C-alpha positions as CSV (number, residue, x, y, z in Angstrom):
1,M,0.0,0.4,-0.2
2,A,1.2,3.7,-0.9
3,T,2.2,6.1,1.7
4,I,-0.1,9.3,1.7
5,D,2.5,12.8,2.5
6,C,0.2,15.0,0.9
7,F,-3.4,15.1,-0.7
8,E,-1.6,15.1,-4.1
9,D,-0.7,11.4,-2.6
10,L,-5.1,10.8,-2.7
11,E,-6.3,8.4,-5.7
12,I,-9.6,10.9,-4.3
13,W,-7.3,14.3,-5.3
14,K,-6.3,12.3,-8.7
15,E,-9.5,11.1,-9.5
16,G,-11.2,14.1,-8.9
17,M,-8.4,16.5,-11.0
18,R,-9.2,13.6,-14.2
19,L,-12.5,14.6,-14.3
20,C,-12.2,18.4,-13.9
21,V,-9.8,18.6,-16.7
22,K,-12.5,16.5,-18.7
23,I,-15.2,19.2,-17.8
24,Y,-13.7,21.5,-19.2
25,A,-12.5,20.3,-22.3
26,S,-16.3,18.5,-22.8
27,M,-17.2,22.5,-21.5
28,K,-15.3,23.9,-24.1
29,E,-17.2,25.1,-27.3
30,C,-20.1,26.1,-24.9
31,K,-22.0,29.3,-25.4
32,D,-24.1,29.6,-22.9
33,Y,-21.8,30.9,-20.3
34,G,-23.8,31.0,-17.2
35,F,-24.4,26.4,-17.6
36,K,-20.8,26.5,-18.3
37,D,-19.6,28.4,-15.1
38,R,-22.0,26.3,-13.1
39,I,-19.9,22.8,-13.4
40,Q,-16.8,23.8,-13.7
41,R,-17.3,25.2,-10.5
42,A,-19.2,21.8,-9.3
43,A,-16.2,20.2,-10.9
44,V,-13.2,21.9,-9.7
45,S,-15.7,22.3,-5.7
46,I,-14.4,17.9,-6.0
47,P,-10.8,18.3,-5.3
48,S,-10.3,21.7,-3.7
49,N,-12.4,20.4,-1.5
50,I,-10.6,16.9,-0.6
51,S,-7.4,19.0,-0.4
52,E,-9.3,21.7,2.1
53,G,-9.9,18.4,4.1
54,Y,-6.9,17.5,4.1
55,E,-4.6,20.1,5.0
56,R,-7.3,20.8,8.3
57,Q,-6.6,19.4,11.7
58,T,-8.6,16.8,12.4
59,N,-10.4,14.1,11.0
60,K,-13.7,15.4,11.4
61,E,-13.1,18.1,9.7
62,F,-11.7,15.8,6.8
63,V,-14.4,13.8,6.7
64,Q,-17.2,17.3,6.1
65,F,-14.6,17.7,2.8
66,L,-14.9,14.7,1.5
67,F,-19.3,15.3,2.5
68,I,-18.8,18.6,0.8
69,A,-16.0,16.9,-2.1
70,K,-19.5,13.6,-3.0
71,G,-21.9,16.9,-2.6
72,S,-20.4,18.5,-5.5
73,C,-19.9,15.0,-7.8
74,G,-24.0,14.8,-7.4
75,E,-24.7,18.3,-8.8
76,V,-21.7,18.0,-11.5
77,R,-24.0,15.0,-12.3
78,T,-27.5,16.3,-12.4
79,Q,-26.0,19.6,-14.6
80,L,-24.3,16.7,-16.7
81,Y,-28.1,15.0,-17.4
82,L,-28.6,18.7,-18.9
83,A,-26.0,18.9,-19.9
84,K,-26.7,16.5,-22.2
85,E,-30.0,17.8,-22.6
86,L,-30.3,20.5,-24.1
87,K,-27.0,19.0,-26.5
88,Y,-24.1,20.9,-24.6
89,I,-22.5,17.6,-25.2
90,S,-22.6,13.8,-27.2
91,P,-24.2,11.5,-25.4
92,D,-20.8,9.4,-25.6
93,D,-18.8,12.5,-23.9
94,F,-22.0,12.2,-21.1
95,T,-21.5,8.8,-21.0
96,L,-17.5,8.5,-20.1
97,L,-18.1,11.8,-17.9
98,F,-20.9,10.5,-15.5
99,N,-19.6,7.2,-14.9
100,K,-16.3,9.1,-14.2
101,A,-18.4,11.3,-11.5
102,K,-20.6,8.0,-10.5
103,H,-17.0,6.2,-10.2
104,L,-15.2,9.4,-7.9
105,S,-18.8,9.3,-5.4
106,S,-18.7,5.7,-4.6
107,M,-14.5,6.0,-4.1
108,L,-15.1,9.5,-1.5
109,S,-18.0,6.5,-0.1
110,N,-15.8,4.2,0.3
111,F,-13.2,6.8,1.8
112,I,-15.2,8.5,4.5
113,K,-16.1,5.5,6.0
114,T,-13.1,3.8,5.8
115,R,-12.0,8.0,7.8
116,K,-15.4,7.2,10.6
117,N,-14.4,4.2,11.0
118,N,-10.4,3.7,11.1
119,F,-9.0,7.2,12.4
120,K,-11.7,9.1,14.8
């Protein structure tokens, strides 16, 4: 098992960053700037909250920020549905991004359980 010395070592942070980059790339041509800003902000919120929580003083605070990141992941999934319906993204892009967001949400749930149960 790898040693975690900083938030950049966390696989959930790396996955959040990858999702964020893919969201930005998929929305590059979108002219609905309000929507584009909203989905990009939600995506950025995921790795940002993971890193902010990691840098806090207590496990309880870290877990709270992980929950916020998980909430942002749900927000991204909702906005992806809307992006698909409005034809801002292709059905293939929707499937790819949605599956990545859903997987990341599951990773966050598992990590939250681990932190709550093993790091009191």
